[in-house]
C-alpha positions in Angstrom: -113.1 46.5 -36.2 -112.3 47.8 -39.7 -108.5 48.3 -39.0 -108.2 44.6 -37.9 -110.1 43.4 -41.0 -107.9 45.5 -43.4 -104.8 44.2 -41.7 -106.0 40.6 -42.1 -106.8 41.3 -45.8 -103.4 42.8 -46.4 -101.6 39.8 -44.8 -103.7 37.3 -46.7 -103.0 39.2 -50.0 -99.3 39.4 -49.2 -99.2 35.7 -48.3 -101.1 34.8 -51.5 -98.7 36.9 -53.6 -95.6 35.3 -52.0 -97.0 31.9 -52.5 -97.7 32.7 -56.2 -94.1 33.9 -56.7 -92.7 30.7 -55.1 -94.8 28.5 -57.3 -94.4 30.5 -60.6 -90.7 31.2 -60.4 -89.4 27.7 -61.2 -91.7 27.8 -64.3 -90.1 31.0 -65.5 -86.6 29.6 -65.0 -87.4 26.7 -67.4 -88.3 28.8 -70.4 -86.5 27.6 -73.5 -85.2 30.7 -75.4 -85.2 28.8 -78.7 -88.9 28.1 -78.4 -89.8 31.6 -77.3 -88.4 33.2 -80.6 -88.1 36.7 -79.1 -85.1 39.0 -79.5 -83.8 41.4 -76.9 -83.9 45.1 -77.5 -81.3 47.9 -77.1 -78.5 46.0 -78.8 -75.4 48.0 -79.5 -73.9 48.0 -82.9 -71.3 45.2 -83.6 -67.8 46.0 -84.7 -66.3 43.1 -86.7 -64.3 40.9 -86.6 -65.9 38.8 -83.9 -65.3 35.2 -82.9 -68.2 32.7 -83.4 -68.9 29.4 -81.7 -71.6 27.1 -83.1 -73.3 24.9 -80.5 -76.0 22.2 -81.1 -78.8 21.9 -78.6 -80.7 18.7 -77.9 -84.1 18.8 -76.3 -84.9 16.3 -73.5 -81.5 14.6 -73.7 -82.3 13.0 -77.0 -79.6 12.8 -79.6 -80.7 11.6 -83.0 -78.1 9.4 -84.6 -79.1 10.5 -88.1 -77.9 14.0 -87.2 -74.5 13.0 -85.8 -72.5 13.9 -88.9 -70.3 16.9 -88.0 -69.5 17.5 -91.7 -73.0 18.9 -92.4 -72.4 21.5 -89.7 -69.0 22.3 -91.1 -70.4 22.7 -94.7 -73.1 25.1 -93.6 -72.9 26.8 -90.3 -69.1 27.2 -89.8 -69.0 29.0 -93.2 -71.5 31.5 -91.9 -69.8 34.6 -93.2 -67.6 34.9 -96.3 -66.1 38.1 -94.9 -65.2 36.0 -91.8 -66.8 37.1 -88.6 -63.6 35.6 -87.3 -62.6 32.0 -86.6 -65.7 29.8 -86.3 -65.4 26.8 -84.0 -67.7 24.0 -82.9 -68.7 23.7 -79.3 -69.8 20.8 -77.2 -73.5 19.9 -77.6 -76.0 21.1 -75.0 -78.9 19.1 -73.7 -82.1 20.4 -72.2 -83.7 23.9 -72.3 -81.6 26.9 -73.3 -81.9 29.5 -70.6 -80.1 32.8 -69.9 -78.1 31.0 -67.2 -76.9 28.3 -69.6 -75.9 31.0 -72.1 -74.0 32.9 -69.4 -72.3 29.6 -68.4 -71.3 29.2 -72.1 -69.8 32.7 -72.2 -67.7 31.9 -69.1 -66.6 28.5 -70.5 -65.6 29.8 -74.0 -64.0 33.2 -74.7 -66.0 33.8 -77.9 -68.0 36.9 -78.7 -71.0 35.3 -80.4 -72.7 32.0 -79.9 -75.0 30.4 -82.5 -77.1 27.8 -80.7 -79.3 25.7 -82.9 -81.7 22.7 -82.6 -83.0 20.2 -85.2 -86.2 18.3 -84.7 -87.3 15.5 -86.9 -91.0 14.6 -87.4 -91.5 11.0 -88.6 -95.2 11.5 -89.5 -94.8 14.4 -91.8 -91.2 13.5 -92.9 -90.0 17.0 -92.0 -87.2 18.7 -90.2 -87.5 21.8 -88.1 -84.4 24.0 -87.6 -84.5 26.6 -84.8 -81.7 28.9 -83.5 -80.6 31.9 -81.7 -77.6 34.2 -81.5 -76.2 35.1 -78.1 -74.0 38.2 -77.9 -71.7 37.3 -74.9 -70.4 40.8 -74.0 -73.8 42.4 -74.2 -75.7 39.4 -72.8 -78.3 39.8 -75.4 -80.3 37.2 -77.4 -81.2 37.5 -81.1 -83.8 35.1 -82.3 -83.6 33.4 -85.7 -86.5 32.6 -87.9 -87.6 28.9 -87.7 -87.0 26.9 -90.9 -89.1 23.8 -91.8 -87.9 21.5 -94.5 -90.1 18.7 -95.8 -90.6 16.6 -98.9 -89.5 13.5 -100.7 -85.8 14.3 -100.3 -83.5 12.3 -98.0 -83.1 13.2 -94.4 -79.5 14.4 -95.0 -80.5 16.6 -97.9 -83.3 18.2 -96.0 -81.0 18.7 -93.0 -78.2 20.3 -95.1 -80.7 22.6 -96.9 -82.2 23.7 -93.5 -78.8 24.4 -92.0 -77.8 26.5 -95.0 -81.0 28.6 -94.7 -80.4 28.9 -90.9 -76.8 30.1 -91.7 -78.1 32.7 -94.1 -80.7 33.9 -91.5 -78.0 34.2 -88.9 -75.7 36.1 -91.2 -78.6 38.5 -92.1 -79.4 39.1 -88.4 -75.7 39.7 -87.5 -75.1 42.1 -90.4 -78.2 44.1 -89.6 -76.4 45.1 -86.3 -73.1 45.8 -88.0 -71.3 49.1 -87.4 -69.3 50.4 -90.3 -67.0 53.4 -90.0 -67.6 56.1 -92.6 -64.6 57.0 -94.6 -63.9 60.7 -94.9 -64.2 62.4 -98.3 -60.8 63.9 -98.0 
């Protein structure tokens, strides 16, 4: 009697585990990497120059018309590194959650080494803008999270946006240069 009971328990457990994986897997696929704010580990050192592509992400297919000025992005994020990571270019905006699959698709679409994906969110009640971003290293398939920046106050929307984008650019530069590899020169 006991062998039959243990077989039934094993089958029920296996069925429950399979059912849980089927239900939970779509939820894991929809994780937004910008919201998670977690960097990957075991990142190899970067040898510059690298090419950089800046891509704006919109959550829930909502594009805010007040953020549609591409000059703000050119003033701040495309001038990310004075030593020139390499040519910086704008990419087409993305909508929806940023997942590893969407980042891999970007790497196949564009031939750049590094992708800076950022998102701006405006809160009408608090009169604040939140800037979030991540760096994707295409060849290593690794994600580097950037610190979230919140701008608020009595300034205009464009001033707060420009200030937040400049801080985000400095943060991205700091994170990139922390992984920079420099060859040592010989003393001879």
